[in-house]
C-alpha positions as CSV (number, residue, x, y, z in Angstrom):
1,X,19.5,9.3,-18.0
2,X,20.1,7.8,-21.4
3,X,17.4,6.1,-23.6
4,X,18.4,3.4,-26.0
5,X,16.0,1.1,-27.9
6,X,17.3,-2.4,-28.6
7,X,15.9,-5.8,-29.7
8,X,16.4,-8.8,-27.6
9,X,18.4,-11.7,-29.1
10,X,19.6,-14.8,-27.3
11,X,20.3,-18.4,-27.6
12,X,17.8,-20.8,-26.0
13,X,18.2,-21.7,-22.3
14,X,18.8,-25.4,-21.7
15,X,16.1,-27.2,-19.9
16,X,16.7,-27.9,-16.1
17,X,15.5,-31.0,-14.5
18,X,13.7,-30.3,-11.2
19,X,13.2,-32.0,-7.8
20,X,10.1,-34.0,-7.0
21,X,7.2,-32.4,-5.2
22,X,7.9,-31.9,-1.5
23,X,5.8,-34.1,0.8
24,X,6.7,-32.8,4.1
25,X,4.9,-29.7,5.4
26,X,7.1,-26.8,6.4
27,X,6.6,-24.4,9.3
28,X,4.7,-21.3,8.1
29,X,6.9,-18.2,8.0
30,X,5.5,-14.9,9.4
31,X,4.6,-13.4,6.1
32,X,1.8,-13.5,3.7
33,X,1.9,-13.0,-0.1
34,X,2.3,-9.8,-1.9
35,X,-1.0,-8.2,-3.0
36,X,-1.0,-4.9,-4.8
37,X,-3.1,-2.3,-2.9
38,X,-6.7,-1.7,-3.9
39,X,-5.6,-3.5,-6.8
40,X,19.5,6.3,-29.2
41,X,17.1,8.1,-27.7
42,X,19.4,10.8,-26.4
43,X,17.2,11.8,-23.5
44,X,17.4,9.0,-21.2
45,X,15.6,5.6,-20.5
46,X,16.9,2.4,-22.1
47,X,14.3,0.3,-23.7
48,X,14.6,-3.4,-24.4
49,X,12.0,-4.5,-26.7
50,X,11.1,-7.3,-29.0
51,X,9.1,-6.9,-32.2
52,X,6.0,-4.8,-31.3
53,X,3.4,-6.9,-30.6
54,X,-4.4,-10.0,-29.1
55,X,-5.1,-11.0,-25.1
56,X,-3.4,-14.3,-24.4
57,X,-5.9,-17.2,-24.3
58,X,-5.4,-20.1,-21.9
59,X,-2.5,-22.3,-23.1
60,X,-1.4,-19.7,-25.7
61,X,2.3,-19.6,-26.0
62,X,3.7,-16.0,-25.6
63,X,7.4,-16.9,-26.1
64,X,9.6,-15.6,-28.8
65,X,10.1,-18.2,-31.5
66,X,13.0,-20.4,-31.0
67,X,13.6,-19.6,-27.4
68,X,13.1,-21.8,-24.2
69,X,13.3,-20.9,-20.6
70,X,14.4,-22.8,-17.5
71,X,12.3,-23.2,-14.3
72,X,11.0,-20.1,-12.7
73,X,10.9,-20.0,-8.9
74,X,8.2,-17.9,-7.3
75,X,8.2,-16.8,-3.7
76,X,4.6,-15.5,-2.9
77,X,1.4,-16.9,-4.3
78,X,-0.8,-13.7,-4.0
79,X,-2.2,-11.7,-6.8
80,X,1.0,-10.9,-8.6
81,X,2.8,-14.2,-8.0
82,X,-0.2,-16.2,-9.1
83,X,-0.7,-14.0,-12.2
84,X,2.9,-14.4,-13.3
85,X,2.7,-18.2,-12.5
86,X,-0.2,-18.5,-14.9
87,X,1.6,-16.7,-17.7
88,X,4.7,-18.8,-17.2
89,X,2.9,-22.1,-17.2
90,X,1.0,-21.0,-20.4
91,X,4.3,-20.1,-22.0
92,X,5.8,-23.5,-21.4
93,X,8.0,-22.5,-18.4
94,X,8.2,-24.9,-15.5
95,X,7.2,-23.2,-12.2
96,X,8.1,-23.9,-8.6
97,X,5.8,-21.7,-6.4
98,X,6.0,-21.2,-2.6
99,X,4.4,-19.2,0.1
100,X,4.7,-18.8,3.9
101,X,2.0,-21.3,4.6
102,X,3.8,-24.2,3.0
103,X,3.4,-26.4,-0.1
104,X,0.2,-28.0,1.2
105,X,-1.6,-24.7,0.9
106,X,-0.9,-24.4,-2.8
107,X,-2.7,-27.6,-4.0
108,X,-5.6,-25.8,-5.7
109,X,-3.4,-23.3,-7.4
110,X,-1.0,-26.0,-8.7
111,X,-3.9,-28.1,-10.0
112,X,-5.2,-25.0,-11.9
113,X,-1.7,-24.3,-13.3
114,X,-1.3,-27.9,-14.6
115,X,1.7,-30.2,-15.0
116,X,4.2,-27.3,-15.4
117,X,3.7,-26.2,-11.8
118,X,5.1,-27.7,-8.6
119,X,4.4,-26.4,-5.0
120,X,7.6,-26.1,-3.0
121,X,9.2,-24.7,0.1
122,X,10.6,-21.2,0.0
123,X,14.1,-22.7,-0.2
124,X,13.2,-24.8,-3.2
125,X,11.6,-21.9,-5.1
126,X,14.7,-19.8,-4.3
127,X,17.0,-22.4,-6.0
128,X,14.8,-23.3,-8.9
129,X,16.1,-22.5,-12.4
130,X,18.0,-19.2,-13.1
131,X,15.6,-16.5,-11.7
132,X,13.2,-15.9,-8.9
133,X,10.1,-13.8,-8.7
134,X,9.8,-12.3,-5.1
135,X,6.2,-11.2,-4.4
136,X,5.7,-10.7,-0.7
137,X,5.0,-7.7,1.5
138,X,8.1,-5.5,2.0
139,X,8.1,-6.0,5.8
140,X,8.4,-9.7,5.3
141,X,11.8,-9.6,3.5
142,X,13.5,-9.6,6.9
143,X,11.9,-13.0,7.5
144,X,13.6,-14.7,4.6
145,X,16.4,-17.1,5.5
146,X,19.8,-15.3,5.5
147,X,21.6,-15.7,2.2
148,X,18.6,-17.3,0.5
149,X,18.8,-15.3,-2.7
150,X,22.5,-14.5,-2.8
151,X,23.8,-14.6,-6.4
152,X,20.3,-15.1,-7.8
153,X,18.6,-12.8,-10.4
154,X,15.5,-11.7,-8.4
155,X,12.5,-10.0,-9.9
156,X,11.3,-7.8,-7.1
157,X,7.5,-6.9,-7.3
158,X,7.5,-5.2,-3.9
159,X,6.0,-1.7,-3.1
160,X,5.9,0.4,0.0
161,X,2.4,0.9,1.2
162,X,2.4,2.7,4.7
163,X,-1.1,1.6,5.5
164,X,0.1,-2.1,5.4
165,X,3.9,-1.7,6.1
166,X,3.8,1.0,8.7
167,X,6.1,4.0,8.3
168,X,9.6,3.2,7.3
169,X,12.0,6.2,7.9
170,X,14.6,5.4,5.2
171,X,11.7,5.5,2.6
172,X,9.8,8.4,4.0
173,X,13.0,10.5,3.9
174,X,13.7,9.5,0.3
175,X,17.1,8.4,1.3
176,X,16.4,5.1,-0.4
177,X,13.9,3.8,-3.0
178,X,11.9,0.7,-2.0
179,X,14.1,-1.6,-4.0
180,X,17.4,0.0,-2.7
181,X,16.0,-0.8,0.8
182,X,15.2,-4.3,-0.4
183,X,18.8,-4.7,-1.7
184,X,20.1,-3.9,1.8
185,X,17.7,-6.6,3.3
186,X,18.8,-9.1,0.6
187,X,22.6,-8.6,0.3
188,X,24.1,-10.5,-2.7
189,X,20.8,-10.8,-4.5
190,X,20.7,-9.3,-8.1
191,X,17.5,-7.3,-7.7
192,X,15.5,-6.2,-10.8
193,X,12.4,-4.1,-10.0
194,X,9.6,-5.5,-12.1
195,X,5.9,-6.2,-12.1
196,X,5.3,-3.7,-9.3
197,X,3.6,-1.1,-11.5
198,X,0.8,-3.0,-13.0
199,X,-2.4,-4.4,-11.5
200,X,-2.5,-8.2,-11.2
201,X,-5.7,-8.6,-13.4
202,X,-4.1,-6.4,-16.1
203,X,-1.2,-8.9,-16.5
204,X,-3.2,-11.6,-18.3
205,X,-5.2,-9.0,-20.1
206,X,-2.1,-7.3,-21.6
207,X,0.2,-10.2,-22.3
208,X,0.7,-10.7,-26.0
209,X,2.7,-13.1,-28.2
210,X,6.0,-11.7,-29.6
211,X,5.2,-9.7,-32.8
212,X,1.6,-8.7,-31.9
213,X,1.0,-5.0,-33.0
214,X,-0.6,-4.2,-29.5
215,X,2.2,-5.6,-27.3
216,X,2.6,-3.7,-23.9
217,X,5.8,-2.8,-22.1
218,X,6.7,-3.0,-18.5
219,X,9.4,-0.9,-16.7
220,X,12.4,-2.5,-15.1
221,X,15.3,-1.2,-13.0
222,X,18.4,-2.7,-11.5
223,X,22.1,-2.2,-10.8
224,X,23.4,-5.4,-12.5
225,X,23.3,-5.3,-16.4
226,X,23.3,-9.1,-16.6
227,X,20.5,-9.5,-14.2
228,X,18.4,-6.9,-16.1
229,X,19.1,-8.6,-19.4
230,X,17.9,-11.9,-17.9
231,X,14.9,-10.4,-16.5
232,X,14.0,-8.8,-19.8
233,X,14.3,-12.2,-21.5
234,X,12.0,-13.8,-19.0
235,X,9.4,-10.9,-19.3
236,X,9.6,-11.2,-23.1
237,X,8.7,-14.9,-22.7
238,X,5.7,-14.0,-20.5
239,X,4.3,-11.6,-23.1
240,X,5.6,-8.1,-22.6
241,X,8.4,-5.8,-23.8
242,X,10.5,-3.9,-21.3
243,X,11.8,-0.4,-20.8
244,X,15.0,-0.1,-18.7
245,X,14.3,2.8,-16.3
246,X,17.9,2.7,-14.9
247,X,19.4,1.9,-11.6
248,X,17.6,0.8,-8.3
249,X,18.1,4.4,-7.3
250,X,15.9,5.5,-10.3
251,X,13.2,3.0,-9.7
252,X,11.1,5.8,-8.0
253,X,9.9,6.6,-11.5
254,X,7.5,3.7,-11.3
255,X,6.7,3.5,-7.6
256,X,3.2,4.0,-6.2
257,X,1.6,7.2,-7.2
258,X,4.3,8.1,-9.7
259,X,3.4,9.0,-13.4
260,X,4.4,5.4,-14.6
261,X,2.4,3.4,-12.1
262,X,-0.7,1.3,-12.7
263,X,-3.0,4.0,-14.1
264,X,-1.1,4.2,-17.4
265,X,-2.4,0.7,-18.1
266,X,-6.1,1.5,-17.6
267,X,-8.3,1.9,-20.6
268,X,-9.7,4.9,-18.7
269,X,-6.9,6.5,-16.7
270,X,-9.3,8.7,-14.9
271,X,-11.4,5.8,-13.4
272,X,-12.1,6.3,-9.6
273,X,-9.7,4.4,-7.4
274,X,-12.5,2.3,-6.0
275,X,-13.3,1.0,-9.5
276,X,-9.7,0.2,-10.7
277,X,-9.8,-3.5,-9.8
278,X,-12.8,-3.9,-12.1
279,X,-11.5,-1.7,-14.9
280,X,-10.1,-3.1,-18.1
281,X,-6.7,-2.4,-19.4
282,X,-5.4,-0.9,-22.6
283,X,-2.1,-1.7,-24.4
284,X,0.9,0.6,-23.5
285,X,3.7,0.8,-26.0
286,X,7.4,1.1,-25.3
287,X,7.4,4.7,-26.5
288,X,4.4,5.7,-24.3
289,X,6.0,4.0,-21.2
290,X,9.3,5.7,-21.9
291,X,7.7,9.1,-22.1
292,X,5.8,8.4,-18.9
293,X,9.1,7.4,-17.1
294,X,10.9,10.5,-18.3
295,X,8.1,12.8,-17.2
296,X,7.6,11.1,-13.8
297,X,8.1,13.1,-10.8
298,X,9.4,11.7,-7.4
299,X,6.6,11.3,-5.0
300,X,6.9,12.7,-1.6
301,X,6.8,9.4,0.1
302,X,6.3,10.8,3.6
303,X,3.0,12.3,2.4
304,X,1.8,9.1,0.8
305,X,-1.4,7.8,2.2
306,X,-2.2,5.2,-0.5
């Protein structure tokens, strides 16, 4: 692998006018929202960073100055989906959020998020703006309408948890990474692995404005350079730098139990697993994340019990 540090620079996106809130309930689909489980440099990984970067207060704008973002569609309103929705609304990004139970089930969350948020169907969230956050259980990908995300930049937060998903031979054999399997299930989608390696409650704790000295970084991986660049821009707006970990085939570097997964964001990385959901986060710089990704060893997935 090859590591390259670079600074994001782009022209503002144009604002997109969105459709009115849906009024007709939709049939619930057979999946629930994604929840995380008990929750150049010549050597390799490419880093996309803004200026190094205080936690984000409600309503605080984390965007890079002079930039604007179009609507973000979110499929899945669980821990990760809701956390990203909160950051997006605070950053001035319009959000269309959906789940398997229909728009009527999202009234409370949308009221909390404020005027930037709209509850929609899965189809409406999939077509909103220029990118979609997909945050549902891995086994639910097959239930999405065929071709729903074709041609879209999709931030895939999914992880393989055998205790939840059952055993999946292609993953247990390490023939595929989780997101390579997701790519097979979602042909034509431009998948970028993101937000899968951080606990949901750490997302708001670690988001920082551009330029903050303690800004944290998140890993991303994908096969399409344009989609990765678009994902990095969005994540920058949400309050994080990014480190490019390579292709979907290399995304094992930040899958569950790897050296670049969740614990690297803990203030105390040795905290017992049963206390992780109550444990505070600590900033993680791009350099530290890059080193963690380089040192990460591929987990024997068939032995995973997490």
